[in-house]
C-alpha positions as CSV (number, residue, x, y, z in Angstrom):
1,M,81.2,-1.0,19.4
2,Q,84.8,-1.6,19.9
3,A,87.2,0.8,18.1
4,P,89.2,-0.8,15.1
5,T,92.7,-1.8,16.1
6,I,95.6,-0.6,13.9
7,L,99.1,-2.1,14.0
8,V,101.8,0.4,13.1
9,V,105.1,-1.3,12.1
10,D,108.2,0.8,11.7
11,D,111.7,0.8,13.2
12,E,111.8,4.6,13.6
13,Q,110.2,5.5,16.9
14,L,109.3,9.0,15.9
15,I,107.2,7.7,12.9
16,R,105.4,5.3,15.2
17,W,104.6,8.1,17.7
18,S,103.4,10.4,14.9
19,L,101.0,7.8,13.5
20,N,99.9,6.7,16.9
21,D,99.2,10.2,18.0
22,R,97.1,11.0,14.8
23,L,95.3,7.7,14.6
24,S,94.4,7.7,18.4
25,R,92.8,11.2,17.9
26,E,90.7,9.7,15.2
27,G,89.3,7.2,17.7
28,Y,91.4,4.1,16.8
29,R,93.1,1.7,19.0
30,V,96.8,1.7,18.0
31,V,99.5,-0.9,18.8
32,E,103.1,-0.7,17.7
33,A,105.9,-3.0,16.5
34,A,109.5,-2.1,15.7
35,S,110.5,-5.3,13.8
36,A,109.2,-8.0,11.5
37,A,109.1,-10.6,14.3
38,E,107.3,-8.3,16.6
39,A,104.8,-7.4,13.9
40,L,103.8,-10.9,13.2
41,E,103.5,-11.5,17.0
42,R,101.3,-8.5,17.4
43,H,99.2,-9.4,14.4
44,G,98.5,-12.7,16.0
45,E,96.7,-10.8,18.8
46,G,94.1,-9.6,16.4
47,V,94.2,-6.3,14.3
48,D,91.9,-4.7,11.7
49,L,94.6,-2.9,9.7
50,V,98.4,-2.9,9.4
51,L,100.6,0.2,8.4
52,L,103.8,-1.6,7.4
53,D,107.2,-0.2,6.8
54,F,108.9,-1.7,3.7
55,K,112.5,-1.8,5.4
56,L,112.8,-3.5,8.8
57,P,115.9,-4.4,10.8
58,D,115.2,-8.2,10.5
59,G,113.4,-8.4,7.2
60,D,111.5,-6.8,4.5
61,G,107.9,-5.6,4.4
62,L,106.9,-7.8,1.5
63,T,107.8,-10.9,3.4
64,V,105.9,-9.7,6.4
65,L,102.9,-8.8,4.2
66,K,102.8,-12.3,2.7
67,R,103.0,-13.9,6.1
68,I,100.2,-11.6,7.4
69,K,98.0,-12.5,4.4
70,E,98.7,-16.2,4.8
71,A,97.6,-16.1,8.5
72,D,94.5,-14.0,7.8
73,P,93.6,-13.0,4.2
74,D,91.1,-10.5,5.4
75,T,93.7,-8.2,7.2
76,L,94.3,-5.2,5.1
77,V,97.9,-3.8,4.9
78,I,99.1,-0.5,3.7
79,L,102.8,-0.5,2.8
80,L,105.0,2.5,3.8
81,T,108.1,2.9,1.9
82,A,110.8,5.5,1.1
83,Y,112.0,3.5,-1.8
84,S,108.9,3.7,-4.0
85,T,109.3,2.4,-7.6
86,V,106.8,0.9,-10.0
87,D,108.2,-2.5,-9.5
88,T,107.8,-2.2,-5.8
89,A,104.3,-1.0,-6.0
90,V,103.3,-3.8,-8.4
91,E,104.9,-6.4,-6.3
92,A,103.1,-5.1,-3.1
93,M,99.7,-5.2,-4.8
94,K,100.4,-8.7,-6.2
95,A,101.2,-9.8,-2.6
96,G,97.8,-8.5,-1.4
97,A,98.6,-5.0,-0.1
98,F,95.6,-2.7,0.0
99,H,97.6,0.3,-0.8
100,Y,101.0,1.9,-0.4
101,A,102.2,5.4,0.7
102,N,105.4,7.1,0.1
103,K,107.7,8.5,2.8
104,P,107.7,11.3,4.0
105,F,103.8,11.0,4.1
106,N,101.1,13.5,5.0
107,L,99.3,12.5,8.1
108,D,95.9,13.7,6.7
109,E,96.3,11.6,3.6
110,I,97.3,8.6,5.9
111,A,94.2,9.1,8.0
112,L,91.9,9.3,4.9
113,L,93.6,6.1,3.5
114,V,93.1,4.3,6.8
115,E,89.4,5.3,6.8
116,K,88.9,4.0,3.3
117,A,90.6,0.6,4.2
118,L,88.6,0.2,7.4
119,E,85.4,0.9,5.4
120,T,86.4,-1.8,3.0
121,T,87.0,-4.2,5.9
122,R,83.6,-3.3,7.4
123,L,81.8,-3.9,4.0
124,R,83.6,-7.3,3.6
125,R,82.4,-8.4,7.1
126,E,78.8,-7.3,6.4
127,V,78.8,-9.2,3.1
128,R,80.2,-12.3,4.8
129,A,77.6,-12.1,7.7
130,L,74.9,-11.6,5.0
131,R,76.0,-14.6,3.2
132,Q,76.3,-16.7,6.3
133,S,72.6,-15.7,7.3
134,Q,71.6,-16.7,3.8
135,A,73.2,-20.1,4.1
136,Q,71.7,-21.0,7.4
137,P,68.3,-21.9,6.0
138,Y,70.0,-24.2,3.5
139,S,71.5,-26.9,5.5
140,L,70.8,-30.5,4.6
141,D,68.3,-30.5,7.5
142,R,66.1,-28.1,5.4
143,I,65.3,-31.2,3.3
144,V,62.6,-32.6,5.7
145,G,62.2,-36.3,5.9
146,R,63.9,-39.6,7.1
147,S,62.6,-42.0,4.5
148,K,65.0,-44.3,2.7
149,A,64.4,-42.3,-0.5
150,V,65.2,-39.0,1.0
151,S,68.0,-40.2,3.2
152,E,69.8,-41.6,0.0
153,V,69.4,-38.3,-1.6
154,K,70.8,-36.4,1.3
155,T,73.8,-38.6,1.4
156,L,74.4,-38.1,-2.3
157,M,74.0,-34.3,-2.0
158,Q,76.4,-34.1,0.8
159,K,79.1,-36.0,-1.4
160,V,78.3,-33.9,-4.4
161,A,78.4,-30.5,-2.6
162,A,82.0,-31.5,-1.2
163,S,83.2,-32.6,-4.7
164,P,84.9,-30.3,-7.2
165,A,82.3,-31.3,-9.9
166,S,81.4,-28.4,-12.2
167,T,78.0,-29.6,-13.3
168,V,75.1,-31.2,-11.5
169,L,71.8,-32.4,-12.9
170,L,68.7,-32.4,-10.7
171,T,65.7,-34.2,-12.1
172,G,62.3,-34.9,-10.6
173,E,58.6,-34.1,-11.0
174,S,57.4,-30.6,-10.6
175,G,57.2,-29.6,-6.9
176,T,59.8,-32.1,-5.5
177,G,62.1,-29.3,-4.3
178,K,64.8,-28.9,-7.1
179,D,65.3,-25.3,-6.4
180,L,65.8,-25.9,-2.7
181,A,68.2,-28.8,-3.5
182,A,70.2,-26.4,-5.7
183,K,70.6,-23.9,-2.8
184,V,71.6,-26.6,-0.4
185,L,74.2,-27.9,-2.8
186,H,75.6,-24.4,-3.2
187,Y,75.6,-23.3,0.5
188,Q,77.0,-26.7,1.7
189,S,80.0,-26.4,-0.8
190,D,83.2,-24.4,-0.6
191,R,81.5,-22.0,-3.0
192,A,79.1,-20.8,-0.2
193,N,80.7,-17.4,0.2
194,R,80.4,-16.7,-3.6
195,P,77.3,-15.7,-5.4
196,F,74.4,-18.0,-6.1
197,M,72.6,-16.9,-9.3
198,N,69.5,-18.6,-10.7
199,I,67.3,-18.2,-13.8
200,T,64.3,-20.1,-15.3
201,C,65.1,-21.0,-18.9
202,S,61.5,-21.1,-19.8
203,A,60.7,-17.6,-18.6
204,L,62.6,-15.6,-21.2
205,P,62.8,-15.6,-25.0
206,E,66.0,-17.1,-26.4
207,T,67.8,-13.8,-27.2
208,I,67.1,-12.3,-23.8
209,L,68.1,-15.4,-22.0
210,E,71.4,-15.5,-24.0
211,S,72.1,-12.0,-22.8
212,E,71.2,-12.7,-19.2
213,L,73.4,-15.7,-19.2
214,F,76.5,-14.5,-21.1
215,G,76.1,-10.8,-21.0
216,H,76.5,-8.5,-24.0
217,E,78.9,-5.8,-25.5
218,R,77.8,-2.2,-26.1
219,G,76.0,-2.0,-29.4
220,A,75.5,-5.8,-29.8
221,F,71.9,-5.1,-30.4
222,T,69.2,-2.3,-30.3
223,D,69.2,-0.8,-26.8
224,A,72.5,-2.3,-25.8
225,R,73.8,1.1,-24.8
226,Q,76.5,-0.3,-22.5
227,Q,78.4,-3.5,-21.7
228,K,76.6,-5.9,-19.4
229,R,78.0,-8.7,-17.3
230,G,75.9,-12.0,-17.6
231,L,74.9,-14.3,-14.8
232,L,77.9,-16.7,-15.5
233,E,80.4,-13.7,-15.2
234,S,78.7,-12.3,-12.1
235,A,78.7,-15.7,-10.3
236,D,82.5,-16.3,-10.8
237,G,83.6,-18.6,-8.0
238,G,80.0,-19.5,-7.2
239,T,77.0,-21.3,-8.6
240,V,74.6,-20.8,-11.5
241,F,71.3,-22.6,-11.3
242,L,69.6,-23.2,-14.6
243,D,65.9,-24.2,-13.8
244,E,63.9,-26.0,-16.5
245,I,67.0,-26.6,-18.7
246,G,64.8,-28.8,-20.9
247,E,63.2,-25.7,-22.2
248,M,66.5,-24.1,-23.5
249,A,66.5,-23.4,-27.3
250,P,69.0,-25.6,-29.3
251,G,71.2,-22.7,-30.4
252,L,71.7,-21.6,-26.7
253,Q,72.3,-25.3,-25.8
254,A,75.3,-25.3,-28.1
255,K,76.8,-22.1,-26.6
256,L,76.2,-23.6,-23.0
257,L,78.0,-26.7,-24.0
258,R,81.0,-24.9,-25.2
259,F,81.2,-23.1,-21.9
260,L,81.0,-26.2,-19.9
261,E,83.7,-27.8,-22.0
262,E,86.1,-24.9,-22.1
263,K,85.0,-22.8,-19.1
264,A,85.0,-19.8,-21.5
265,F,82.3,-17.9,-23.4
266,K,81.9,-14.8,-25.5
267,R,79.5,-12.1,-24.6
268,V,76.7,-11.4,-27.1
269,G,78.4,-9.2,-29.8
270,G,81.9,-9.8,-28.3
271,I,85.0,-11.4,-29.8
272,A,87.1,-12.0,-26.7
273,D,86.8,-15.1,-24.4
274,V,85.6,-14.5,-20.9
275,R,86.9,-17.1,-18.4
276,V,85.1,-17.8,-15.2
277,D,84.9,-20.7,-12.5
278,V,81.4,-21.5,-11.8
279,R,79.4,-24.7,-10.9
280,V,76.4,-25.1,-13.1
281,I,73.4,-26.8,-11.6
282,A,70.7,-27.6,-14.0
283,A,67.2,-28.9,-13.2
284,T,64.3,-30.3,-15.2
285,N,61.0,-32.2,-14.7
286,R,61.3,-33.6,-18.2
287,N,62.8,-36.9,-19.2
288,L,65.9,-35.6,-21.1
289,E,66.7,-39.0,-22.5
290,E,63.3,-38.9,-24.2
291,E,63.9,-35.2,-25.3
292,V,67.2,-36.3,-26.8
293,K,65.5,-39.1,-28.8
294,K,62.9,-36.6,-30.1
295,G,65.6,-34.2,-31.2
296,R,64.7,-31.5,-28.8
297,F,67.8,-31.7,-26.6
298,R,71.4,-32.1,-27.5
299,E,72.7,-35.5,-26.7
300,D,76.3,-34.2,-26.0
301,L,75.0,-31.4,-23.6
302,Y,72.8,-34.1,-21.8
303,Y,75.9,-36.3,-21.2
304,R,77.9,-33.3,-20.2
305,L,75.2,-32.3,-17.5
306,N,74.6,-35.8,-16.4
307,V,78.0,-36.4,-14.8
308,L,76.4,-36.2,-11.3
309,P,72.7,-36.8,-11.5
310,I,70.5,-36.4,-8.4
311,V,66.9,-37.7,-8.8
312,L,64.5,-36.1,-6.3
313,P,61.7,-38.7,-5.4
314,P,58.0,-37.8,-5.8
315,L,56.0,-37.4,-2.6
316,R,54.0,-40.4,-3.2
317,A,57.2,-42.5,-3.0
318,R,58.0,-41.0,0.4
319,T,54.7,-41.0,2.2
320,D,56.3,-41.7,5.5
321,D,57.8,-38.2,5.3
322,I,54.3,-36.5,5.1
323,P,53.7,-36.1,8.8
324,A,57.1,-34.5,9.2
325,L,56.5,-32.2,6.4
326,V,53.0,-31.2,7.6
327,H,54.4,-30.4,11.0
328,Y,57.2,-28.4,9.5
329,F,54.8,-26.3,7.5
330,V,52.3,-25.9,10.3
331,D,55.2,-24.6,12.6
332,A,56.3,-22.2,9.8
333,Y,52.8,-20.8,9.1
334,N,52.0,-20.6,12.9
335,S,54.9,-18.1,13.0
336,E,53.9,-16.3,9.8
337,F,50.2,-16.1,10.5
338,R,50.6,-15.7,14.4
339,K,48.5,-18.7,15.1
340,R,48.8,-21.6,17.6
341,V,47.6,-24.6,15.7
342,K,49.1,-27.7,17.4
343,G,48.8,-30.3,14.5
344,V,46.3,-32.2,12.5
345,T,44.0,-35.0,13.4
346,D,44.7,-38.6,12.9
347,D,42.0,-38.9,10.2
348,A,43.3,-35.9,8.4
349,M,46.8,-37.3,8.4
350,K,45.7,-40.6,7.1
351,K,43.9,-38.9,4.2
352,L,47.0,-36.7,3.6
353,Q,49.1,-39.9,3.4
354,A,46.7,-41.7,1.1
355,Y,46.4,-38.8,-1.4
356,G,48.7,-39.1,-4.5
357,W,50.1,-35.4,-4.5
358,P,50.6,-34.8,-8.2
359,G,52.0,-31.5,-7.3
360,N,54.5,-33.0,-4.7
361,V,55.8,-31.0,-1.7
362,R,54.8,-27.8,-3.3
363,E,51.1,-28.9,-3.5
364,L,51.3,-30.2,0.2
365,R,52.7,-26.8,1.3
366,N,50.0,-25.0,-0.5
367,A,47.3,-27.2,1.0
368,V,48.7,-26.7,4.5
369,E,48.9,-22.9,4.0
370,R,45.3,-22.8,2.9
371,A,44.2,-24.9,5.9
372,M,46.2,-22.6,8.3
373,L,44.5,-19.6,6.8
374,L,41.0,-20.9,7.3
375,A,41.6,-22.6,10.6
376,D,40.0,-21.2,13.7
377,G,40.7,-23.9,16.3
378,D,44.0,-25.4,17.4
379,E,43.8,-28.5,15.2
380,L,43.5,-29.1,11.5
381,T,40.8,-31.6,10.4
382,A,40.2,-33.5,7.1
383,A,37.6,-30.7,6.3
384,H,40.4,-28.2,6.1
385,F,42.0,-30.2,3.2
386,P,39.2,-30.5,0.5
387,V,41.8,-31.7,-2.0
388,V,42.1,-35.0,-0.1
389,S,38.6,-35.4,0.9
390,G,38.1,-38.4,-1.3
391,A,41.6,-39.8,-0.9
392,T,40.5,-43.0,1.0
393,S,36.9,-43.3,-0.4
394,G,37.5,-44.4,-4.1
395,K,34.5,-45.8,-5.8
396,L,36.1,-49.0,-7.1
397,T,38.6,-49.9,-4.5
398,E,36.3,-52.2,-2.6
399,G,35.0,-53.9,-5.8
400,I,38.2,-54.7,-7.6
401,E,39.9,-58.0,-7.1
402,L,43.6,-58.4,-8.0
403,P,44.1,-61.1,-10.6
404,P,46.3,-64.0,-9.6
405,N,49.0,-62.9,-12.2
406,G,48.8,-59.3,-11.0
407,I,48.4,-56.2,-13.1
408,D,50.4,-53.3,-14.6
409,L,49.2,-50.5,-12.3
410,E,50.7,-47.8,-14.6
411,Q,48.9,-49.3,-17.7
412,L,45.6,-49.6,-15.7
413,E,45.9,-45.9,-14.6
414,R,46.6,-44.8,-18.2
415,S,43.6,-46.8,-19.5
416,L,41.2,-45.3,-17.0
417,V,42.5,-41.8,-17.8
418,V,42.1,-42.3,-21.5
419,Q,38.6,-43.7,-21.0
420,A,37.6,-40.7,-18.9
421,L,38.9,-38.2,-21.4
422,E,37.2,-40.0,-24.3
423,R,33.9,-40.2,-22.5
424,S,34.0,-36.5,-21.5
425,G,35.0,-35.5,-25.0
426,W,38.4,-34.4,-23.6
427,N,36.8,-32.0,-21.1
428,Q,39.4,-32.2,-18.3
429,T,37.0,-31.0,-15.6
430,R,34.4,-33.7,-16.4
431,A,37.1,-36.3,-16.9
432,A,38.6,-35.5,-13.5
433,A,35.1,-35.8,-11.9
434,L,34.6,-39.3,-13.4
435,L,37.8,-40.4,-11.8
436,G,37.2,-38.6,-8.5
437,V,40.2,-36.4,-8.8
438,N,40.6,-32.6,-9.5
439,R,41.6,-30.8,-12.6
440,D,45.2,-30.4,-11.7
441,Q,45.5,-34.1,-11.2
442,I,44.1,-35.0,-14.5
443,R,46.4,-32.5,-16.2
444,Y,49.3,-34.0,-14.4
445,R,48.3,-37.6,-15.7
446,I,47.8,-36.2,-19.2
447,E,51.4,-34.9,-19.1
448,K,52.7,-38.1,-17.3
449,F,51.4,-40.4,-20.0
450,G,52.1,-38.0,-23.0
451,L,48.3,-38.0,-24.0
452,E,47.3,-35.8,-26.8
453,K,43.7,-35.0,-27.9
454,P,42.9,-36.6,-31.2
455,A,42.9,-34.4,-34.2
456,V,39.3,-33.8,-35.6
457,S,39.1,-35.1,-39.2
């Protein structure tokens, strides 16, 4: 590994020689400059740290410091001065100095200060590399598919990611990839180098969720032994993803609305406002307009979140993408399970495309994972996908004739589901068998049509 390069800027040759000699013995590569102009020129050649004198023949150190930080904000600068005052120190730190040292200085102390500064640089680079590696899997290409529905969503996401919008609302059925979309929006935005924090609103009780989001002060409640930063504060400059926002309690909705409006909040038990800059991405598989009508979701919060809505299409509306998704998952599980499956048979693919996929992309991924675990050969057949075994062999499809005036397909489906549930005494397993589907599919349709079991009188 190449030794760190340190630029020593001072008009006194003896000081440059002393620092060069000591730092070279520490294993660093040292370059020198005797003026402001030379310092900026040498900095342009690439350095890791600058030791900068405050007084130079052709300028002052603060001006050089600002020019260096403008050219490369990551370059750390230690200011050397024989005219140290509180005002000088404050001004230097405001301009971006890592630290300052008084002349005459102790070489041992300078060596220790340099070591600390370079460790900071190393950590910053590691964090940046880690964030870049995290961002790589979340390009727009990660959203697999070229159908019209997906292409329109990708185009919209690209625009939203580049916009300064502080709120985004992702809607769509369960399993359509809202969590993936949230990460793509974050890592394709100018917030990519800042934190991405996510929380599922239905996973925690209201009081705990409030503390997780907004943090709390010491003594705010039992066991609050110290101050805690919440997700919003920890994500300053980045993104907070609120999954299942429709499950959030009304009291917490009000506090979230205040934050979205004012960009400020109070920690639980706190009295001072905390101001942060975060983008809030909310997601739900519920119809929030209906939730507003039922009084379960605040209307003002809904309109505040719905500034930039993105609707993720269900898989049944983009069946042309199923082959690409299947091949993507097969390749992924080939690597994970160390197998060499080449693909699926034509018959299996037809059945995969004919199936309704109530669980959407998540259900498809799980089906491919199961098939890959059980596969012994180099090709997946329809037998590897029991969930779709009846997808093209419905009992009534051959005998039904479409009326001249057409039908309401949604109403027909609802009617058949209701009949099956009534005939089976609301036994979901038996109702599913009557319709040739599985239990998960019948549950999906009960939720889809808002069906409720009649009360027994």
